[in-house]
PAGUTI-736976 format. One line per field, with one value per atom (N, C-alpha, C): residue in one letter; x negated, y negated, z; residue number from 1; atom name. Coordinates in nm, 3 decimals, padded with zeros to 5 digits. Layout:
// residues N
residuo: [a; ...]
X: [X; ...]
Y: [Y; ...]
Z: [Z; ...]
num: [NUM; ...]
atomo: [CA; ...]
//
This chain:
// residues 169
residuo: [m; m; m; f; f; f; s; s; s; e; e; e; m; m; m; i; i; i; q; q; q; a; a; a; l; l; l; q; q; q; s; s; s; g; g; g; f; f; f; f; f; f; r; r; r; y; y; y; p; p; p; l; l; l; a; a; a; s; s; s; f; f; f; v; v; v; i; i; i; l; l; l; h; h; h; g; g; g; l; l; l; g; g; g; g; g; g; r; r; r; t; t; t; a; a; a; s; s; s; i; i; i; i; i; i; a; a; a; a; a; a; r; r; r; l; l; l; a; a; a; g; g; g; f; f; f; n; n; n; m; m; m; a; a; a; l; l; l; y; y; y; l; l; l; p; p; p; l; l; l; g; g; g; i; i; i; f; f; f; l; l; l; d; d; d; m; m; m; i; i; i; q; q; q; v; v; v; p; p; p; l; l; l; l; l; l; f; f; f; f; f; f; l; l; l; y; y; y; q; q; q; e; e; e; s; s; s; g; g; g; e; e; e; r; r; r; i; i; i; s; s; s; f; f; f; l; l; l; k; k; k; k; k; k; l; l; l; k; k; k; d; d; d; r; r; r; a; a; a; e; e; e; r; r; r; q; q; q; k; k; k; e; e; e; k; k; k; l; l; l; a; a; a; s; s; s; s; s; s; r; r; r; v; v; v; y; y; y; q; q; q; k; k; k; l; l; l; v; v; v; l; l; l; l; l; l; g; g; g; q; q; q; l; l; l; g; g; g; v; v; v; v; v; v; l; l; l; m; m; m; t; t; t; l; l; l; l; l; l; p; p; p; i; i; i; k; k; k; g; g; g; g; g; g; g; g; g; m; m; m; w; w; w; s; s; s; g; g; g; a; a; a; l; l; l; l; l; l; a; a; a; h; h; h; l; l; l; i; i; i; q; q; q; i; i; i; q; q; q; r; r; r; g; g; g; r; r; r; s; s; s; y; y; y; l; l; l; l; l; l; l; l; l; f; f; f; a; a; a; g; g; g; s; s; s; l; l; l; l; l; l; g; g; g; g; g; g; l; l; l; l; l; l; l; l; l; v; v; v; g; g; g; l; l; l; s; s; s; d; d; d; l; l; l; i; i; i; r; r; r; e; e; e; v; v; v; w; w; w; i; i; i; w; w; w; l; l; l; r; r; r; q; q; q; n; n; n]
X: [-08.345; -08.303; -08.347; -08.328; -08.365; -08.517; -08.595; -08.741; -08.787; -08.718; -08.751; -08.724; -08.615; -08.582; -08.688; -08.730; -08.834; -08.964; -09.001; -09.123; -09.115; -09.000; -08.981; -08.995; -08.937; -08.949; -09.094; -09.163; -09.304; -09.387; -09.364; -09.438; -09.416; -09.292; -09.261; -09.322; -09.324; -09.380; -09.529; -09.601; -09.744; -09.776; -09.689; -09.711; -09.683; -09.582; -09.542; -09.534; -09.648; -09.644; -09.585; -09.619; -09.565; -09.414; -09.368; -09.224; -09.151; -09.209; -09.146; -09.139; -09.246; -09.249; -09.140; -09.128; -09.028; -08.887; -08.862; -08.730; -08.701; -08.799; -08.781; -08.758; -08.827; -08.808; -08.666; -08.619; -08.484; -08.377; -08.399; -08.300; -08.310; -08.432; -08.451; -08.517; -08.554; -08.615; -08.763; -08.816; -08.959; -09.001; -08.917; -08.953; -08.978; -08.888; -08.902; -09.022; -09.036; -09.141; -09.281; -09.300; -09.433; -09.473; -09.383; -09.417; -09.447; -09.365; -09.389; -09.523; -09.553; -09.679; -09.799; -09.788; -09.900; -09.920; -09.811; -09.822; -09.872; -09.845; -09.894; -10.041; -10.097; -10.237; -10.265; -10.162; -10.179; -10.258; -10.322; -10.402; -10.312; -10.317; -10.227; -10.268; -10.389; -10.428; -10.343; -10.285; -10.193; -10.048; -10.015; -09.874; -09.816; -09.895; -09.842; -09.805; -09.893; -09.851; -09.733; -09.726; -09.613; -09.484; -09.489; -09.372; -09.327; -09.423; -09.391; -09.330; -09.389; -09.334; -09.190; -09.164; -09.029; -08.932; -08.981; -08.898; -08.864; -08.966; -08.950; -08.867; -08.868; -08.791; -08.641; -08.600; -08.456; -08.407; -08.497; -08.458; -08.373; -08.407; -08.320; -08.176; -08.161; -08.027; -07.954; -08.027; -07.964; -07.914; -07.997; -07.953; -07.836; -07.839; -07.728; -07.598; -07.606; -07.487; -07.439; -07.533; -07.495; -07.438; -07.456; -07.408; -07.273; -07.190; -07.053; -07.051; -07.148; -07.153; -07.121; -07.108; -07.092; -06.955; -06.853; -06.718; -06.658; -06.702; -06.637; -06.696; -06.817; -06.881; -06.861; -06.801; -06.760; -06.878; -06.992; -07.110; -07.153; -07.157; -07.196; -07.089; -06.963; -06.857; -06.872; -06.908; -06.930; -07.047; -07.155; -07.269; -07.231; -07.153; -07.108; -07.023; -06.933; -06.850; -06.937; -07.039; -07.132; -07.203; -07.245; -07.313; -07.221; -07.094; -06.998; -06.978; -06.968; -06.954; -07.077; -07.194; -07.318; -07.323; -07.276; -07.274; -07.189; -07.072; -06.983; -07.045; -07.107; -07.173; -07.287; -07.368; -07.483; -07.442; -07.342; -07.300; -07.253; -07.203; -07.151; -07.255; -07.375; -07.475; -07.554; -07.592; -07.672; -07.811; -07.867; -08.000; -07.997; -07.893; -07.880; -07.876; -07.797; -07.785; -07.922; -08.005; -08.140; -08.231; -08.219; -08.304; -08.268; -08.142; -08.101; -08.172; -08.181; -08.249; -08.397; -08.456; -08.597; -08.620; -08.512; -08.522; -08.605; -08.709; -08.792; -08.863; -08.910; -08.972; -08.870; -08.746; -08.640; -08.622; -08.638; -08.627; -08.740; -08.861; -08.975; -08.951; -08.908; -08.885; -08.772; -08.665; -08.553; -08.599; -08.682; -08.729; -08.824; -08.909; -09.008; -08.952; -08.835; -08.780; -08.756; -08.819; -08.801; -08.684; -08.576; -08.459; -08.335; -08.229; -08.102; -08.059; -08.027; -07.989; -08.102; -08.224; -08.337; -08.371; -08.476; -08.520; -08.485; -08.502; -08.488; -08.344; -08.246; -08.107; -08.074; -08.109; -08.076; -08.161; -08.288; -08.375; -08.328; -08.292; -08.241; -08.108; -08.026; -07.897; -07.918; -08.008; -08.037; -08.092; -08.184; -08.239; -08.128; -08.035; -07.923; -07.830; -07.800; -07.706; -07.760; -07.891; -07.946; -08.001; -07.971; -07.995; -08.141; -08.228; -08.370; -08.386; -08.469; -08.492; -08.539; -08.501; -08.528; -08.677; -08.763; -08.907; -08.964; -08.925; -08.971; -08.915; -08.792; -08.732; -08.813; -08.855; -08.937; -09.066; -09.131; -09.255; -09.230; -09.122; -09.090; -09.056; -08.981; -08.945; -09.069; -09.159; -09.284; -09.365; -09.377; -09.451; -09.388; -09.256; -09.188; -09.210; -09.206; -09.229; -09.373; -09.469; -09.609; -09.632; -09.584; -09.602; -09.527; -09.408; -09.332; -09.402; -09.460; -09.536; -09.657; -09.730; -09.846; -09.803; -09.692; -09.638; -09.607; -09.549; -09.515; -09.638; -09.744; -09.869; -09.923; -09.922; -09.967; -09.879; -09.749; -09.655; -09.678; -09.705; -09.733; -09.859; -09.962; -10.085; -10.059; -09.975; -09.939; -09.864; -09.770; -09.694; -09.789; -09.882; -09.977; -10.064; -10.112; -10.197; -10.121; -09.997; -09.914; -09.889; -09.861; -09.838; -09.961; -10.077; -10.202; -10.225; -10.203; -10.220; -10.125; -09.999; -09.901; -09.937; -09.989; -10.027; -10.148; -10.236; -10.354; -10.325; -10.220; -10.188; -10.073]
Y: [-08.492; -08.357; -08.319; -08.412; -08.384; -08.364; -08.447; -08.433; -08.301; -08.255; -08.127; -08.012; -08.024; -07.922; -07.918; -08.034; -08.041; -07.980; -08.011; -07.955; -07.803; -07.753; -07.607; -07.542; -07.603; -07.550; -07.552; -07.664; -07.674; -07.567; -07.550; -07.451; -07.311; -07.278; -07.148; -07.129; -07.235; -07.229; -07.197; -07.259; -07.234; -07.105; -07.063; -06.940; -06.817; -06.825; -06.712; -06.759; -06.792; -06.853; -06.764; -06.636; -06.548; -06.532; -06.503; -06.487; -06.618; -06.729; -06.859; -06.888; -06.854; -06.875; -06.794; -06.667; -06.579; -06.631; -06.670; -06.722; -06.851; -06.940; -07.066; -07.043; -06.946; -06.914; -06.861; -06.778; -06.724; -06.831; -06.927; -07.032; -07.148; -07.188; -07.307; -07.284; -07.160; -07.129; -07.162; -07.144; -07.167; -07.309; -07.405; -07.544; -07.570; -07.529; -07.553; -07.478; -07.351; -07.270; -07.313; -07.336; -07.374; -07.512; -07.608; -07.743; -07.740; -07.670; -07.663; -07.597; -07.488; -07.417; -07.504; -07.572; -07.657; -07.776; -07.840; -07.955; -07.912; -07.788; -07.737; -07.695; -07.696; -07.662; -07.513; -07.434; -07.290; -07.255; -07.140; -07.092; -07.053; -07.130; -07.105; -06.982; -06.931; -06.805; -06.690; -06.703; -06.604; -06.643; -06.770; -06.810; -06.831; -06.874; -06.887; -06.750; -06.650; -06.517; -06.460; -06.487; -06.440; -06.506; -06.635; -06.704; -06.647; -06.616; -06.557; -06.417; -06.340; -06.207; -06.218; -06.313; -06.330; -06.375; -06.452; -06.488; -06.364; -06.283; -06.172; -06.057; -06.037; -05.923; -05.946; -06.069; -06.094; -06.076; -06.066; -06.058; -05.936; -05.815; -05.701; -05.721; -05.778; -05.806; -05.908; -06.009; -06.111; -06.050; -05.969; -05.905; -05.810; -05.741; -05.653; -05.732; -05.848; -05.932; -05.990; -06.030; -06.092; -05.992; -05.862; -05.761; -05.703; -05.785; -05.743; -05.624; -05.613; -05.501; -05.550; -05.456; -05.488; -05.538; -05.498; -05.546; -05.483; -05.362; -05.291; -05.323; -05.371; -05.400; -05.548; -05.580; -05.718; -05.815; -05.776; -05.863; -05.893; -05.789; -05.808; -05.885; -05.865; -05.940; -06.089; -06.128; -06.270; -06.326; -06.248; -06.292; -06.302; -06.206; -06.208; -06.331; -06.365; -06.485; -06.610; -06.614; -06.729; -06.735; -06.620; -06.614; -06.661; -06.624; -06.667; -06.819; -06.875; -07.021; -07.090; -07.033; -07.091; -07.082; -06.970; -06.951; -07.058; -07.086; -07.189; -07.328; -07.362; -07.493; -07.505; -07.401; -07.404; -07.418; -07.344; -07.347; -07.485; -07.565; -07.697; -07.808; -07.778; -07.885; -07.911; -08.035; -08.072; -08.011; -08.003; -07.943; -07.799; -07.726; -07.587; -07.577; -07.664; -07.659; -07.675; -07.763; -07.785; -07.665; -07.608; -07.495; -07.371; -07.354; -07.242; -07.252; -07.372; -07.390; -07.355; -07.369; -07.335; -07.186; -07.111; -06.965; -06.923; -06.844; -06.790; -06.899; -07.002; -07.114; -07.182; -07.185; -07.241; -07.165; -07.033; -06.952; -06.988; -07.000; -07.039; -07.177; -07.272; -07.408; -07.412; -07.339; -07.336; -07.277; -07.174; -07.106; -07.194; -07.270; -07.347; -07.475; -07.519; -07.645; -07.640; -07.732; -07.732; -07.822; -07.815; -07.898; -07.810; -07.864; -07.790; -07.762; -07.640; -07.600; -07.530; -07.539; -07.468; -07.351; -07.279; -07.170; -07.033; -06.935; -06.795; -06.760; -06.806; -06.775; -06.824; -06.948; -07.007; -06.950; -06.925; -06.865; -06.726; -06.646; -06.511; -06.518; -06.613; -06.629; -06.669; -06.763; -06.805; -06.688; -06.611; -06.494; -06.395; -06.377; -06.286; -06.340; -06.468; -06.527; -06.530; -06.550; -06.551; -06.414; -06.315; -06.174; -06.141; -06.185; -06.149; -06.011; -05.927; -05.793; -05.802; -05.704; -05.705; -05.721; -05.641; -05.649; -05.786; -05.841; -05.976; -06.079; -06.061; -06.153; -06.158; -06.041; -06.036; -06.116; -06.100; -06.173; -06.324; -06.364; -06.507; -06.566; -06.490; -06.536; -06.543; -06.448; -06.450; -06.575; -06.602; -06.720; -06.848; -06.856; -06.973; -06.989; -06.879; -06.883; -06.927; -06.873; -06.909; -07.057; -07.101; -07.242; -07.335; -07.295; -07.374; -07.384; -07.273; -07.273; -07.364; -07.357; -07.446; -07.592; -07.619; -07.755; -07.804; -07.718; -07.755; -07.776; -07.699; -07.721; -07.860; -07.894; -08.028; -08.138; -08.116; -08.214; -08.231; -08.122; -08.129; -08.209; -08.189; -08.267; -08.415; -08.447; -08.586; -08.645; -08.570; -08.616; -08.643; -08.551; -08.567; -08.691; -08.713; -08.829; -08.960; -08.964; -09.084; -09.108; -09.001; -09.013; -09.069; -09.016; -09.065; -09.210; -09.245; -09.384; -09.477; -09.437; -09.520; -09.539; -09.437; -09.447; -09.536; -09.542; -09.625; -09.772; -09.798; -09.937; -09.993]
Z: [13.816; 13.783; 13.641; 13.545; 13.407; 13.396; 13.464; 13.457; 13.520; 13.625; 13.686; 13.589; 13.514; 13.416; 13.306; 13.260; 13.156; 13.208; 13.331; 13.389; 13.401; 13.439; 13.449; 13.312; 13.209; 13.073; 13.025; 13.052; 13.013; 13.082; 13.211; 13.289; 13.233; 13.204; 13.146; 13.009; 12.931; 12.796; 12.801; 12.894; 12.904; 12.980; 13.071; 13.147; 13.061; 12.977; 12.891; 12.746; 12.686; 12.553; 12.443; 12.441; 12.335; 12.348; 12.468; 12.489; 12.458; 12.501; 12.476; 12.327; 12.256; 12.111; 12.043; 12.080; 12.019; 12.048; 12.172; 12.209; 12.133; 12.128; 12.057; 11.908; 11.852; 11.710; 11.687; 11.778; 11.765; 11.778; 11.865; 11.888; 11.790; 11.758; 11.676; 11.543; 11.515; 11.387; 11.381; 11.261; 11.236; 11.271; 11.238; 11.262; 11.410; 11.496; 11.640; 11.697; 11.661; 11.723; 11.678; 11.550; 11.501; 11.553; 11.546; 11.594; 11.744; 11.821; 11.966; 11.996; 11.929; 11.953; 11.914; 11.804; 11.759; 11.851; 11.890; 11.980; 12.118; 12.156; 12.285; 12.277; 12.155; 12.138; 12.128; 12.098; 12.088; 11.961; 11.962; 11.851; 11.734; 11.628; 11.515; 11.434; 11.456; 11.391; 11.442; 11.560; 11.614; 11.590; 11.616; 11.616; 11.477; 11.381; 11.244; 11.187; 11.194; 11.146; 11.224; 11.354; 11.432; 11.384; 11.354; 11.301; 11.167; 11.081; 10.952; 10.971; 11.063; 11.093; 11.143; 11.233; 11.286; 11.176; 11.081; 10.965; 10.883; 10.856; 10.764; 10.821; 10.953; 11.007; 10.996; 10.973; 10.958; 10.815; 10.720; 10.578; 10.546; 10.593; 10.562; 10.612; 10.731; 10.783; 10.695; 10.651; 10.565; 10.435; 10.371; 10.247; 10.273; 10.385; 10.422; 10.433; 10.498; 10.514; 10.382; 10.297; 10.170; 10.070; 10.095; 10.001; 10.043; 10.105; 10.141; 10.236; 10.323; 10.417; 10.558; 10.648; 10.789; 10.829; 10.760; 10.790; 10.916; 10.954; 11.065; 11.202; 11.208; 11.337; 11.366; 11.482; 11.510; 11.507; 11.564; 11.563; 11.419; 11.337; 11.197; 11.120; 11.155; 11.090; 11.116; 11.238; 11.270; 11.190; 11.183; 11.102; 10.955; 10.909; 10.768; 10.741; 10.834; 10.818; 10.811; 10.895; 10.892; 10.756; 10.708; 10.579; 10.467; 10.473; 10.370; 10.374; 10.494; 10.505; 10.449; 10.479; 10.429; 10.276; 10.222; 10.077; 10.011; 10.069; 10.013; 10.020; 10.132; 10.146; 10.046; 10.038; 09.951; 09.805; 09.763; 09.622; 09.579; 09.672; 09.634; 09.646; 09.691; 09.710; 09.581; 09.563; 09.444; 09.449; 09.570; 09.585; 09.536; 09.576; 09.533; 09.382; 09.318; 09.172; 09.105; 09.161; 09.104; 09.132; 09.252; 09.287; 09.207; 09.173; 09.088; 08.953; 08.899; 08.771; 08.779; 08.898; 08.915; 08.933; 08.955; 08.968; 09.087; 09.060; 09.168; 09.246; 09.179; 09.248; 09.340; 09.298; 09.381; 09.511; 09.507; 09.629; 09.725; 09.673; 09.758; 09.819; 09.737; 09.787; 09.890; 09.866; 09.960; 10.093; 10.087; 10.208; 10.289; 10.222; 10.297; 10.357; 10.312; 10.363; 10.514; 10.590; 10.735; 10.778; 10.704; 10.735; 10.738; 10.795; 10.798; 10.654; 10.627; 10.492; 10.419; 10.473; 10.416; 10.507; 10.475; 10.561; 10.506; 10.592; 10.550; 10.510; 10.588; 10.554; 10.413; 10.386; 10.257; 10.144; 10.171; 10.069; 10.030; 10.129; 10.099; 10.025; 10.064; 09.996; 09.850; 09.826; 09.688; 09.607; 09.665; 09.595; 09.561; 09.654; 09.630; 09.520; 09.527; 09.430; 09.288; 09.274; 09.137; 09.098; 09.181; 09.153; 09.123; 09.212; 09.202; 09.266; 09.205; 09.258; 09.404; 09.482; 09.627; 09.658; 09.595; 09.622; 09.592; 09.479; 09.443; 09.540; 09.583; 09.680; 09.808; 09.856; 09.977; 09.959; 09.845; 09.819; 09.813; 09.749; 09.739; 09.876; 09.955; 10.090; 10.179; 10.164; 10.239; 10.202; 10.072; 10.026; 10.081; 10.078; 10.132; 10.281; 10.354; 10.498; 10.529; 10.457; 10.477; 10.446; 10.330; 10.292; 10.387; 10.428; 10.524; 10.658; 10.703; 10.828; 10.820; 10.709; 10.690; 10.686; 10.621; 10.618; 10.760; 10.841; 10.978; 11.065; 11.041; 11.114; 11.080; 10.952; 10.911; 10.967; 10.966; 11.021; 11.171; 11.241; 11.384; 11.412; 11.329; 11.345; 11.324; 11.226; 11.201; 11.320; 11.374; 11.491; 11.608; 11.631; 11.741; 11.721; 11.599; 11.572; 11.591; 11.545; 11.563; 11.711; 11.786; 11.930; 12.000; 11.966; 12.027; 11.990; 11.865; 11.820; 11.894; 11.910; 11.979; 12.126; 12.189; 12.331; 12.351; 12.250; 12.260; 12.231; 12.158; 12.119; 12.196]
num: [1; 1; 1; 2; 2; 2; 3; 3; 3; 4; 4; 4; 5; 5; 5; 6; 6; 6; 7; 7; 7; 8; 8; 8; 9; 9; 9; 10; 10; 10; 11; 11; 11; 12; 12; 12; 13; 13; 13; 14; 14; 14; 15; 15; 15; 16; 16; 16; 17; 17; 17; 18; 18; 18; 19; 19; 19; 20; 20; 20; 21; 21; 21; 22; 22; 22; 23; 23; 23; 24; 24; 24; 25; 25; 25; 26; 26; 26; 27; 27; 27; 28; 28; 28; 29; 29; 29; 30; 30; 30; 31; 31; 31; 32; 32; 32; 33; 33; 33; 34; 34; 34; 35; 35; 35; 36; 36; 36; 37; 37; 37; 38; 38; 38; 39; 39; 39; 40; 40; 40; 41; 41; 41; 42; 42; 42; 43; 43; 43; 44; 44; 44; 45; 45; 45; 46; 46; 46; 47; 47; 47; 48; 48; 48; 49; 49; 49; 50; 50; 50; 51; 51; 51; 52; 52; 52; 53; 53; 53; 54; 54; 54; 55; 55; 55; 56; 56; 56; 57; 57; 57; 58; 58; 58; 59; 59; 59; 60; 60; 60; 61; 61; 61; 62; 62; 62; 63; 63; 63; 64; 64; 64; 65; 65; 65; 66; 66; 66; 67; 67; 67; 68; 68; 68; 69; 69; 69; 70; 70; 70; 71; 71; 71; 72; 72; 72; 73; 73; 73; 74; 74; 74; 75; 75; 75; 76; 76; 76; 77; 77; 77; 78; 78; 78; 79; 79; 79; 80; 80; 80; 81; 81; 81; 82; 82; 82; 83; 83; 83; 84; 84; 84; 85; 85; 85; 86; 86; 86; 87; 87; 87; 88; 88; 88; 89; 89; 89; 90; 90; 90; 91; 91; 91; 92; 92; 92; 93; 93; 93; 94; 94; 94; 95; 95; 95; 96; 96; 96; 97; 97; 97; 98; 98; 98; 99; 99; 99; 100; 100; 100; 101; 101; 101; 102; 102; 102; 103; 103; 103; 104; 104; 104; 105; 105; 105; 106; 106; 106; 107; 107; 107; 108; 108; 108; 109; 109; 109; 110; 110; 110; 111; 111; 111; 112; 112; 112; 113; 113; 113; 114; 114; 114; 115; 115; 115; 116; 116; 116; 117; 117; 117; 118; 118; 118; 119; 119; 119; 120; 120; 120; 121; 121; 121; 122; 122; 122; 123; 123; 123; 124; 124; 124; 125; 125; 125; 126; 126; 126; 127; 127; 127; 128; 128; 128; 129; 129; 129; 130; 130; 130; 131; 131; 131; 132; 132; 132; 133; 133; 133; 134; 134; 134; 135; 135; 135; 136; 136; 136; 137; 137; 137; 138; 138; 138; 139; 139; 139; 140; 140; 140; 141; 141; 141; 142; 142; 142; 143; 143; 143; 144; 144; 144; 145; 145; 145; 146; 146; 146; 147; 147; 147; 148; 148; 148; 149; 149; 149; 150; 150; 150; 151; 151; 151; 152; 152; 152; 153; 153; 153; 154; 154; 154; 155; 155; 155; 156; 156; 156; 157; 157; 157; 158; 158; 158; 159; 159; 159; 160; 160; 160; 161; 161; 161; 162; 162; 162; 163; 163; 163; 164; 164; 164; 165; 165; 165; 166; 166; 166; 167; 167; 167; 168; 168; 168; 169; 169; 169]
atomo: [N; CA; C; N; CA; C; N; CA; C; N; CA; C; N; CA; C; N; CA; C; N; CA; C; N; CA; C; N; CA; C; N; CA; C; N; CA; C; N; CA; C; N; CA; C; N; CA; C; N; CA; C; N; CA; C; N; CA; C; N; CA; C; N; CA; C; N; CA; C; N; CA; C; N; CA; C; N; CA; C; N; CA; C; N; CA; C; N; CA; C; N; CA; C; N; CA; C; N; CA; C; N; CA; C; N; CA; C; N; CA; C; N; CA; C; N; CA; C; N; CA; C; N; CA; C; N; CA; C; N; CA; C; N; CA; C; N; CA; C; N; CA; C; N; CA; C; N; CA; C; N; CA; C; N; CA; C; N; CA; C; N; CA; C; N; CA; C; N; CA; C; N; CA; C; N; CA; C; N; CA; C; N; CA; C; N; CA; C; N; CA; C; N; CA; C; N; CA; C; N; CA; C; N; CA; C; N; CA; C; N; CA; C; N; CA; C; N; CA; C; N; CA; C; N; CA; C; N; CA; C; N; CA; C; N; CA; C; N; CA; C; N; CA; C; N; CA; C; N; CA; C; N; CA; C; N; CA; C; N; CA; C; N; CA; C; N; CA; C; N; CA; C; N; CA; C; N; CA; C; N; CA; C; N; CA; C; N; CA; C; N; CA; C; N; CA; C; N; CA; C; N; CA; C; N; CA; C; N; CA; C; N; CA; C; N; CA; C; N; CA; C; N; CA; C; N; CA; C; N; CA; C; N; CA; C; N; CA; C; N; CA; C; N; CA; C; N; CA; C; N; CA; C; N; CA; C; N; CA; C; N; CA; C; N; CA; C; N; CA; C; N; CA; C; N; CA; C; N; CA; C; N; CA; C; N; CA; C; N; CA; C; N; CA; C; N; CA; C; N; CA; C; N; CA; C; N; CA; C; N; CA; C; N; CA; C; N; CA; C; N; CA; C; N; CA; C; N; CA; C; N; CA; C; N; CA; C; N; CA; C; N; CA; C; N; CA; C; N; CA; C; N; CA; C; N; CA; C; N; CA; C; N; CA; C; N; CA; C; N; CA; C; N; CA; C; N; CA; C; N; CA; C; N; CA; C; N; CA; C; N; CA; C; N; CA; C; N; CA; C; N; CA; C; N; CA; C; N; CA; C; N; CA; C; N; CA; C; N; CA; C; N; CA; C; N; CA; C; N; CA; C; N; CA; C; N; CA; C; N; CA; C; N; CA; C; N; CA; C; N; CA; C; N; CA; C; N; CA; C; N; CA; C; N; CA; C; N; CA; C; N; CA; C; N; CA; C; N; CA; C; N; CA; C; N; CA; C; N; CA; C]
//
């Protein structure tokens, strides 16, 4: 049963690659979508920019949530509560303390991190907390998304090479 489910997912991924990429990005973020697309052999000239676009379209909502807005709409209130919990976790982490000292470079580094606690949510939060102007924040978040995407393409290539090497030996 489990193998049938995996085969159905694989079939859908290859039959509807764009839709699958968008859904995977929404559920698992840049890390899941870029690695899956690269390992599937998809053209990264299309999928890397799409991943960056999907990262960037969420930034206005993130800034909206971080600016004490959206209290009356239940969906936005839930997102705002999540943002507040993330803000508390982030403020107490040692990594955050170091990234604050780096200022704008810290925002780029926080955004490009392909690990839990990194990414667009945390990068936008850091930009908001250290009060970087909105326009500059967008540029820094874009740079972090681009660099993070390129890092994930390289990581995917490494995973593929290790997999091939292990299968041959």
